[in-house]
C-alpha positions in Angstrom: 28.7 -2.1 7.1 30.4 1.4 5.9 27.5 3.3 5.2 26.4 2.9 9.2 29.4 4.9 10.8 29.5 4.3 14.8 27.8 0.7 14.5 28.6 -1.6 17.4 30.8 -4.1 16.0 28.9 -7.5 15.5 30.4 -10.6 16.2 31.5 -12.8 13.4 29.4 -15.8 14.2 26.1 -13.7 14.0 27.5 -11.0 11.6 25.3 -11.7 9.1 22.7 -9.8 11.3 23.4 -6.7 9.6 22.7 -8.2 5.9 19.4 -9.4 7.2 18.4 -6.1 8.7 19.2 -4.2 5.3 17.2 -6.8 3.3 13.3 -6.1 3.7 12.5 -9.5 3.2 12.7 -10.0 7.0 9.6 -8.1 7.2 7.4 -10.7 5.6 9.0 -13.7 7.1 7.8 -14.2 10.9 10.7 -16.4 11.7 13.2 -13.4 11.0 10.9 -11.4 12.8 11.0 -13.4 15.8 14.7 -13.5 16.0 15.0 -9.7 15.9 12.0 -9.7 18.7 14.3 -12.0 20.3 17.5 -10.4 20.3 16.0 -7.6 22.2 12.2 -7.4 22.8 12.2 -3.8 24.1 14.0 -2.4 21.3 12.0 -4.0 18.9 9.0 -2.2 20.3 10.7 1.0 21.0 11.9 1.2 17.5 8.9 0.4 15.7 10.0 -3.1 14.6 13.4 -1.5 12.7 16.2 -3.8 13.0 18.4 -1.4 11.3 17.8 1.3 14.3 18.3 -1.8 16.6 21.6 -2.8 15.4 22.6 0.6 15.9 21.4 1.1 19.4 22.5 -2.2 20.6 25.1 -2.5 23.2 28.4 -4.7 22.5 27.6 -7.0 25.7 24.2 -7.7 24.5 25.4 -8.9 21.0 28.1 -11.1 22.3 25.7 -12.7 24.4 23.3 -13.3 21.6 26.4 -14.8 19.8 26.6 -17.3 22.9 22.8 -18.3 23.1 22.3 -21.4 21.7 18.7 -20.8 21.2 19.0 -17.6 19.7 22.1 -19.2 17.3 19.8 -22.2 16.3 16.6 -19.2 15.1 19.6 -17.1 13.5 21.0 -20.0 11.6 17.7 -21.1 10.5 17.0 -17.4 9.1 20.0 -17.4 7.3 19.4 -20.5 5.5 16.0 -19.4 4.6 17.5 -15.7 3.2 19.9 -17.8 1.0 17.4 -20.2 -0.3 15.3 -17.4 -1.4 18.0 -15.5 -2.9 19.8 -18.4 -4.8 16.4 -20.4 -5.7 16.0 -21.1 -9.4 13.5 -23.2 -9.5 10.7 -20.2 -8.8 7.0 -19.8 -10.4 7.9 -17.6 -13.0 11.1 -19.7 -14.6 8.7 -22.8 -14.2 5.9 -20.9 -15.8 8.4 -19.6 -19.0 11.4 -21.4 -19.1 13.7 -20.0 -21.5 11.6 -17.3 -22.9 12.1 -15.5 -19.5 15.8 -15.5 -20.1 16.9 -12.1 -19.8 13.3 -10.4 -19.2 13.1 -7.5 -16.5 10.1 -5.8 -15.8 10.6 -1.8 -14.8 7.5 -1.1 -12.3 7.5 2.8 -11.6 5.3 4.1 -9.0 5.4 7.5 -7.3 5.1 5.7 -3.8 6.1 2.5 -2.3 5.1 1.3 1.1 7.7 -1.8 2.1 7.7 -1.0 5.8 7.6 1.6 8.1 10.9 2.4 8.7 10.9 3.6 5.1 8.0 6.6 4.9 7.8 6.4 1.1 3.9 6.1 0.9 0.4 7.8 1.6 -1.7 5.3 1.2 -3.2 2.4 -0.7 -1.4 3.4 -3.9 2.2 2.8 -2.3 1.0 -0.4 -0.2 -0.3 -2.0 -3.3 3.1 -0.9 -4.9 5.1 -2.4 -2.0 2.9 -5.5 -2.1 3.8 -6.1 -5.5 7.2 -6.0 -5.1 7.4 -8.5 -2.0 5.2 -11.1 -4.3 7.5 -10.4 -7.2 10.0 -11.6 -5.2 8.6 -14.4 -3.7 7.4 -15.4 -7.5 10.8 -15.0 -9.2 9.5 -12.2 -11.4 12.2 -10.1 -12.3 11.2 -6.9 -11.4 12.7 -3.9 -10.4 10.7 -0.7 -8.4 11.5 2.9 -9.7 10.6 5.7 -7.1 11.4 8.6 -5.2 13.3 8.9 -2.0 11.8 11.5 -0.4 14.0 12.5 2.4 10.9 14.0 4.7 8.5 11.2 3.5 4.8 11.9 4.2 3.5 13.8 6.9 3.3 12.4 10.6 -0.5 13.6 12.0 -1.2 15.4 15.0 -4.6 16.1 16.2 -5.4 18.9 18.3 -7.5 19.0 21.2 -10.3 20.2 19.1 -9.7 17.8 16.7 -7.8 19.6 13.5 -5.2 17.5 11.8 -1.9 18.9 11.8 1.0 18.2 9.7 4.7 17.6 10.6 7.3 16.9 8.5 10.5 15.1 10.0 13.6 14.3 8.2 14.2 11.1 7.6 17.4 9.5 9.5 19.1 7.7 6.9 21.4 5.9 9.2 17.8 4.1 10.7 16.6 3.2 7.0 17.6 -0.1 5.3 19.1 1.9 1.8 22.5 2.1 0.3 23.7 3.9 -2.9 23.4 2.5 -6.3 26.8 1.9 -7.9 27.3 1.8 -11.6 29.4 -0.9 -13.0 32.5 1.4 -13.0 32.3 1.8 -9.3 30.9 5.4 -9.3 27.6 6.2 -7.4 24.6 6.4 -9.9 23.4 9.9 -10.5 21.2 11.3 -13.4 20.7 14.6 -14.9 17.3 15.4 -15.9 16.5 18.8 -17.6 13.6 20.8 -16.3 13.1 23.9 -18.5 16.3 25.8 -19.1 18.1 24.1 -16.1 19.2 20.7 -15.5 18.7 19.0 -11.9 20.9 15.8 -10.7 19.0 13.1 -9.0 21.1 10.6 -6.9 20.0 6.9 -7.2 19.5 4.6 -3.8 18.5 1.4 -3.4 16.3 -0.7 -1.2 16.6 -4.5 -1.2 13.5 -6.5 -0.8 14.6 -10.3 -1.2 15.0 -10.9 -5.0 13.7 -7.4 -5.9 15.5 -3.8 -6.0 13.7 -0.7 -5.7 16.0 2.4 -7.0 14.9 5.7 -5.3 15.6 9.1 -7.0 16.7 12.3 -4.7 17.5 15.7 -5.6 18.5 16.4 -2.2 21.9 17.3 -3.6 24.6 20.0 -3.0 25.0 20.3 -6.6 21.2 21.7 -6.9 20.1 24.8 -6.1 17.7 25.1 -3.2 14.6 24.7 -4.6 15.7 21.9 -6.4 16.8 20.0 -3.7 13.1 20.0 -2.2 11.6 18.7 -5.4 12.0 15.0 -4.0 11.8 16.1 -0.4 8.1 15.2 0.1 5.5 12.9 -1.5 2.6 14.7 -3.0 4.0 18.1 -1.7 3.9 21.6 -3.1 1.9 23.0 -6.0 1.0 22.3 -9.6 4.6 23.5 -10.9 6.3 21.1 -8.2 4.3 18.3 -9.1 4.7 18.5 -12.8 8.6 18.8 -12.2 8.4 15.5 -9.6 6.8 13.9 -12.4 9.5 14.7 -14.9 12.0 13.5 -12.5 10.4 10.4 -12.2 9.6 9.7 -15.6 12.5 10.9 -17.4 15.1 10.4 -14.4 13.6 7.1 -13.9 14.5 5.5 -17.5 18.1 7.6 -17.3 18.8 5.8 -13.8 17.9 2.4 -15.3 20.2 2.9 -18.3 23.0 4.1 -16.4 22.7 0.8 -14.4 22.5 -1.0 -17.6 19.5 -2.6 -16.7 17.3 -2.8 -20.0 13.3 -3.6 -19.4 11.4 -5.7 -21.6 8.4 -4.2 -19.9 7.6 -1.0 -18.5 4.6 -1.2 -16.1 3.3 2.4 -15.4 1.5 2.3 -11.8 -1.2 5.1 -12.1 -0.6 8.3 -14.3 2.0 10.0 -12.1 5.0 8.2 -14.1 3.5 8.6 -17.6 6.4 11.1 -18.6 8.3 7.7 -18.6 6.6 7.3 -22.3 7.9 10.6 -24.0 11.9 9.7 -22.8 11.4 6.4 -24.2 9.8 7.8 -27.8 12.8 10.3 -27.6 15.1 7.7 -27.5 13.5 6.0 -30.2 13.7 9.0 -32.4 17.3 9.1 -31.6 17.5 6.0 -33.5 15.9 7.6 -36.7 12.3 5.9 -36.2 9.4 7.7 -37.6 7.4 9.2 -34.8 4.4 6.8 -35.1 6.8 4.1 -35.1 8.4 5.2 -32.1 5.3 5.5 -30.2 3.9 2.0 -31.4 7.4 0.7 -30.3 6.8 2.1 -27.0 3.3 1.1 -27.0 4.0 -2.7 -27.3 6.5 -2.8 -24.0 4.5 -0.5 -22.1 1.7 -1.6 -19.1 -0.4 0.7 -17.6 -2.4 0.4 -14.3 -5.0 3.4 -13.2 -6.6 3.3 -9.9 -8.4 6.4 -9.8 -12.3 6.4 -10.9 -13.0 10.1 -10.4 -11.8 12.6 -13.0 -10.2 14.9 -10.8 -7.9 12.5 -9.2 -6.1 12.3 -12.4 -2.8 14.6 -12.9 -3.7 17.2 -15.7 -1.7 20.5 -16.4 -1.8 23.7 -18.6 0.2 22.7 -22.0 2.3 26.1 -21.2 3.4 24.6 -17.7 4.2 21.0 -20.0 6.0 23.1 -22.6 8.0 25.1 -20.1 9.6 22.3 -18.0 10.0 19.9 -21.1 11.7 22.6 -23.1 14.9 20.9 -22.2 13.9 17.4 -23.0 12.7 18.3 -26.4 16.1 19.3 -27.4 16.7 18.8 -31.3 13.2 17.2 -31.9 11.3 20.4 -30.9 9.5 20.2 -34.3 7.8 17.1 -32.8 6.5 19.0 -30.2 2.7 19.3 -31.1 2.9 15.4 -31.9 4.3 15.0 -27.9 1.6 17.4 -26.5 -1.1 15.3 -28.2 -0.2 12.3 -26.9 -1.7 13.9 -23.5 -4.6 16.1 -24.6 -7.6 15.7 -23.1 -10.8 17.7 -22.0 -12.0 15.7 -18.8 -15.2 17.8 -18.7 -14.4 20.1 -15.8 -15.0 23.3 -17.6 -11.1 23.8 -18.1 -10.9 22.6 -21.3 -8.0 20.5 -22.8 -5.2 19.9 -20.3 -2.2 17.5 -20.7 -3.4 14.8 -18.8 -1.0 12.1 -17.3 -3.6 9.2 -17.6 -4.5 10.1 -21.0 -0.6 9.9 -22.2 -0.4 6.4 -20.3 -3.5 5.3 -21.7 -2.6 6.2 -25.5 0.7 5.1 -24.9 0.6 1.4 -22.9 -0.4 -1.8 -25.2 -2.1 -3.2 -22.1 -4.3 -0.9 -19.7 -6.1 -2.3 -16.8 -8.4 -1.0 -13.9 -7.9 -2.6 -10.4 -11.6 -4.2 -10.1 -14.3 -5.3 -12.3 -16.7 -2.7 -11.3 -13.7 0.0 -11.4 -13.1 -1.7 -15.5 -16.5 -0.4 -16.2 -16.2 2.7 -14.8 -12.7 3.5 -16.6 -14.4 2.6 -20.0 -17.0 5.2 -19.5 -14.6 7.6 -18.0 -12.2 7.4 -20.7 -14.0 6.5 -24.0 -12.9 9.5 -26.0 -9.4 7.9 -25.8 -10.6 4.9 -28.2 -13.0 6.6 -30.4 -13.5 3.5 -32.7 -14.3 1.4 -29.7 -17.9 0.1 -29.2 -19.3 1.0 -25.8 -18.2 -1.6 -23.6 -15.2 -2.8 -25.8 -12.6 -0.2 -24.9 -9.4 -1.6 -24.4 -9.5 -1.8 -20.6 -9.4 -5.2 -18.7 -9.6 -5.9 -14.8 -7.2 -7.0 -12.4 -8.2 -6.7 -9.1 -5.9 -5.7 -6.6 -4.8 -8.2 -3.8 -2.7 -8.0 -0.6 0.7 -9.6 -0.1 -0.8 -12.3 2.5 2.6 -13.3 4.2 3.1 -9.6 5.1 -0.7 -9.0 6.6 -1.5 -12.5 8.3 -0.6 -12.4 12.0 2.2 -14.8 12.8 -0.2 -16.5 15.5 -2.4 -17.6 12.4 0.4 -18.5 10.1 1.0 -21.2 12.8 -2.4 -22.2 12.4 -2.1 -22.9 8.9 1.4 -24.5 9.2 -0.5 -27.0 11.4 -3.6 -27.4 10.2 -4.1 -26.1 6.4 -0.4 -27.0 4.9 3.2 -26.7 5.9 4.1 -24.9 2.7 0.7 -23.2 2.7 2.8 -19.5 2.0 4.2 -21.2 -1.3 0.6 -22.1 -2.8 -1.7 -20.1 -0.8 -3.4 -18.7 -4.0 -4.8 -22.6 -4.3 -8.5 -22.3 -3.8 -9.0 -25.7 -2.9 -6.0 -25.8 -0.3 -8.2 -23.5 1.8 -11.0 -26.0 2.3 -8.9 -27.4 5.0 -9.8 -24.4 7.2 -12.4 -26.9 8.5 -9.8 -28.7 10.1 -8.7 -26.1 12.8 -10.6 -26.5 15.7 -12.9 -23.9 16.8 -11.0 -23.3 20.2 -7.7 -22.8 18.9 -8.9 -20.4 16.2 -11.1 -18.6 18.5 -7.9 -18.1 21.1 -6.0 -16.6 18.2 -8.8 -14.3 17.3 -8.8 -13.0 20.9 -5.0 -12.9 21.5 -4.9 -10.4 18.5 -7.8 -8.4 19.8 -5.8 -8.2 22.9 -2.5 -7.2 21.4 -4.3 -4.3 19.7 -5.5 -2.9 22.8 -2.3 -3.3 24.7 -0.7 -1.4 21.7 -3.7 1.5 22.1 -2.9 1.8 25.9 0.7 2.0 25.3 0.2 4.5 22.5 -2.0 6.5 24.6 0.7 6.6 27.7 3.2 7.4 25.5 1.1 10.6 24.3 0.3 11.3 27.9 3.8 11.1 29.0 5.5 12.6 26.0 3.4 15.1 24.2 1.5 16.2 27.7 -2.1 15.7 26.1 -5.1 16.5 27.7 -7.3 14.3 29.5 -9.8 14.3 26.6 -7.4 13.3 24.3 -6.2 10.4 26.4 -9.7 9.6 26.6 -10.1 9.5 22.7 -6.8 7.7 21.9 -9.0 4.6 23.6 -8.3 4.2 26.9 -11.7 3.5 27.7 -12.4 0.8 25.3 -13.5 -2.5 26.5 -11.0 -5.7 25.2 -13.6 -8.0 25.3 -16.4 -6.3 23.3 -17.3 -6.1 19.3 -14.7 -4.0 17.9 -15.4 -2.6 14.6 -12.1 -0.8 12.5 -12.6 1.8 10.3 -9.0 2.7 8.6 -8.5 4.8 5.7 -7.8 8.1 4.0 -10.1 10.4 5.1 -12.2 11.9 2.1 -15.5 12.8 1.4 -16.5 9.8 -1.0 -15.4 7.2 1.8 -18.1 8.8 3.7 -16.7 8.2 7.1 -19.6 9.5 8.9 -21.9 7.5 7.5 -22.2 5.3 11.2 -23.3 8.8 12.7 -26.3 9.7 10.7 -28.6 8.9 13.3 -26.4 9.5 16.5 -28.9 8.4 19.0 -29.7 5.3 17.2 -25.7 4.2 16.9 -25.6 4.9 20.9 -27.7 2.6 21.7 -26.1 0.0 19.8 -22.5 1.2 21.3 -24.0 0.9 25.2 -26.0 -2.0 25.1 -25.5 -3.4 28.6 -25.1 -7.2 27.4 -23.6 -6.7 23.8 -21.7 -3.6 23.8 -20.0 -2.2 20.6 -17.2 0.0 20.1 -15.4 1.6 17.1 -11.9 2.5 16.4 -11.2 5.0 13.8 -7.7 5.9 12.0 -6.4 7.6 9.2 -5.2 10.7 7.5 -6.6 13.5 5.5 -4.7 15.0 2.5 -3.0 18.2 3.8 -4.6 20.1 1.2 -8.4 18.4 1.5 -9.8 20.6 4.2 -13.3 18.6 3.5 -11.6 15.6 4.8 -10.2 17.5 7.7 -13.6 18.2 8.5 -14.5 14.7 8.6 -11.8 13.8 10.8 -12.5 16.6 13.4 -16.2 15.7 13.5 -15.4 11.8 14.2 -12.9 13.3 16.9 -15.6 14.9 18.7 -17.9 12.3 18.7 -14.9 10.1 20.4 -14.9 12.9 23.0 -18.6 12.9 23.3 -19.6 11.2 26.5 -22.7 10.1 25.0 -21.0 7.6 23.8 -19.3 6.3 26.6 -15.9 6.0 25.6 -16.4 3.4 23.0 -15.3 5.5 20.0 -11.4 6.0 19.6 -9.5 7.6 17.3 -6.0 6.5 16.5 -3.6 9.2 15.2 -0.6 9.0 12.7 -1.8 5.9 10.8 0.8 4.0 9.3 1.9 0.4 8.4 3.0 -0.1 12.1 -1.1 0.7 13.4 -1.7 -0.8 10.2 -1.1 -4.3 11.2 -2.5 -4.1 14.7 -5.8 -2.7 13.6 -6.2 -5.5 10.6 -5.1 -8.3 12.7 -7.2 -7.1 16.3 -10.5 -5.7 15.1 -13.4 -8.2 14.8 -15.2 -6.2 11.7 -13.8 -4.1 9.1 -16.4 -1.6 8.0 -16.1 0.5 4.5 -18.8 2.9 3.3 -17.8 4.6 0.5 -20.3 6.2 -2.0 -20.6 3.5 -4.9 -18.8 3.6 -7.8 -16.3 5.6 -6.4 -14.2 3.0 -4.6 -11.8 1.8 -7.1 -10.6 -1.5 -5.2 -9.9 -0.8 -1.6 -7.3 -3.2 -0.1 -7.5 -2.7 3.7 -10.3 -4.8 3.8 -8.9 -7.5 1.9 -5.9 -7.2 4.7 -8.4 -7.4 7.7 -10.3 -10.4 5.8 -7.3 -12.5 5.5 -6.8 -12.5 9.4 -10.4 -13.9 9.8 -11.8 -10.2 10.4 -15.3 -10.3 8.3 -16.0 -7.4 6.0 -18.8 -5.2 6.8 -19.1 -2.9 3.2 -20.9 -1.1 0.5 -20.8 -3.5 -2.6 -18.1 -1.3 -4.1 -14.6 -1.9 -5.3 -13.2 -5.5 -4.6 -16.0 -6.4 -2.3 -18.8 -6.5 -5.3 -17.2 -9.6 -6.5 -15.5 -10.9 -2.9 -18.7 -11.4 -1.0 -20.5 -14.5 -1.3 -23.2 -13.9 1.4 -21.2 -16.2 4.1 -18.0 -14.5 4.3 -19.2 -10.8 5.9 -22.0 -8.6 5.3 -23.3 -6.3 2.6 -24.3 -2.8 3.1 -27.0 -2.5 0.7 -29.8 0.6 1.6 -31.6 -0.2 -2.5 -31.7 2.9 -2.8 -32.4 4.4 -6.7 -32.3 8.0 -6.1 -29.9 10.4 -7.1 -30.2 12.4 -4.3 -27.2 11.9 -2.3 -29.0 12.7 1.0 -31.5 10.3 0.2 -28.5 7.5 -0.5 -26.8 8.1 2.7 -30.1 7.7 4.8 -31.2 4.6 3.4 -27.4 3.2 3.3 -27.3 4.2 7.1 -30.5 2.8 7.6 -29.2 -0.8 6.3 -26.0 -0.5 8.2 -27.7 -0.1 11.6 -30.2 -3.0 10.9 -27.4 -5.2 10.1 -25.5 -4.2 13.2 -28.7 -4.8 15.1 -29.9 -7.9 13.8 -26.9 -10.2 12.5 -23.3 -8.7 13.3 -23.5 -8.3 17.0 -26.0 -10.9 18.0 -23.7 -13.1 15.8 -20.8 -12.3 17.6 -22.4 -12.8 21.2 -24.2 -15.9 20.7 -22.0 -18.3 22.8 -22.3 -21.8 23.5 -21.8 -23.9 26.7 -18.0 -23.4 26.3 -18.1 -19.6 25.8 -17.6 -20.3 22.1 -19.3 -18.5 19.1 -19.6 -21.0 17.0 -21.8 -19.2 13.9 -19.1 -16.0 14.3 -16.2 -18.9 13.9 -18.0 -19.8 10.9 -17.7 -16.1 9.5 -14.1 -16.5 9.8 -13.3 -19.5 8.6 -15.3 -18.2 5.5 -13.5 -14.8 5.5 -10.2 -16.5 5.3 -11.1 -19.2 3.1 -12.8 -17.2 0.0 -10.7 -14.0 0.3 -6.8 -15.6 1.2 -6.6 -17.5 -2.7 -8.8 -14.6 -4.7 -7.8 -11.6 -3.2 -3.9 -12.1 -2.9 -1.1 -10.5 -4.4 0.2 -13.9 -5.5 -3.0 -14.1 -7.8 -3.0 -10.8 -8.7 0.9 -10.6 -9.7 0.8 -14.0 -11.6 -2.6 -12.3 -13.7 -0.1 -9.2 -14.5 2.5 -11.8 -15.7 0.2 -14.1 -17.6 -2.1 -11.3 -19.5 -0.1 -8.1 -19.6 3.7 -9.0 -19.4 4.1 -12.8 -20.8 2.8 -11.8 -24.5 5.2 -9.3 -24.6 8.6 -11.3 -24.3 6.8 -14.3 -26.0 5.2 -16.4 -23.4 1.7 -17.6 -24.2 
């Protein structure tokens, strides 16, 4: 593999380990993960499950022993066979569903962030995880999708928490030798580089490729020696810099992404914009249509016919909006000879969101006006979106605005623990992964013996606590942190106690401190002698969100408070690696947003598919996922418009649920030590959430309701 100088030569018998390591397909197939784990378990753990880095660090003798190990070779042959099958299979769901109509179709999926694996830190949170899960499921279903985003050399920040609980951000350059990426090559064999006009200058962007099964992800990178130093930094960090940096990034993503596809001879049938960050795609495509001598309105209509837009944000301030002079300044080079149509272009994004700033160039407004199909990410979010953006469709009757709902889903093979996967293979169906959106199939959950299901749930909790202890030990050794920080990291937690998980971005609307509304009552719940409870927190605050940082700091200090007896922990630097341990190992997943500000939420889905019941406000996906038997609904039944009164009522409802239902059910054991009623909750959580809130259901819904009509499907 030429891009990896100094890589230890791999014996011919197992030479395809390189290919496997560089295709993130391995990350959602547990047998492939087991192969790398068996190759060198110590390195597997030390590299945070990064096989590219493993192969760079492995000694020749270990590889040669693996090439002679019959057991390893049997696993290797099986995994490579599965990889080939995934790449060559023609009888996919997509081809079966659409047949000849699907021939030549291509979906271009634009997103500012993608979360595929922790070795590629190209994500900040839920939006990126959703995009990554979409790519994985598209690969599994055979949907001809190509992702377009940024190759952030510094990624998103690493979080360090000081002794007084204040979040500190540290950026580290990605070591590309340890990442599964390679240059995108044009048909003539040259590396793909595109030019984007930004005001009175031109910026170059190299294009990189990440492979994820059948799907490829194209990543733009402005860190080229030909660019000025400030332009090299444009794609350095996710969501970095001020408004000027942000608009330039979004122009590069939109205009540069379209040009990258064309330079690589990819002509999409569908252009899917995942959130407003990518909306400048529309302007580039309209400009291209105008150069074909189409009138402006006809050009916009053609773009609209083939554009799909997904909005994720129910808060007006969360939608990017720029002063017109910034847009005009940085798009000046893109107008070219079409400058006389400047007003028509700017009108596509003009919108007043009522914040007192008057009309701005709003990226979501641009996307909504230019898309033939618009969707929100839950049923509640659909209603909120229709109300928020009513002026976009002045002729529509209330409630009939053209926004549909496609509730988010999670990529089940990625998030379900391998131990549960094996239970499903044995008791549900050997091919459960291929049809896990079949609701009737999951009625077979009753066939899994309580003893086996409880053993797996206990094992997953033990894995979480082993991870927490090891992480705390490393902090103690490598960072010389104080004893208080080691306690806060979770070293006093009890592996047998009911463990509640709360992990997400720290923001005020998510009310991370609701649980502490009555600290004395909470302390009594946590410290019950026979039925102890503990809480594991994790998550980052946006670097510019001081309010979120203060919430985080106060929770960190609660974890250090002796009054809570070491039963609260904060796990820093939350990423995909930490997330897997938490959503699989906790017993309950807590979510307390201020309704209706949670568009969808997916962390609870990831936990629920692992048999971790959801304890949540009835917002986002839980408003349609809760059925009375698969978790708990926090409902303070408060009609007041005073946020303080709502918080008090919701906190009281949360405490009552913990005291009267959650804790007693968990600790109610029979003569065999089994919590039978709790396991009914576990079963119902898995049975109801996997088929309905999977990325498989979601992607099929996108294809059938948003993509299919464009290329001639039903």
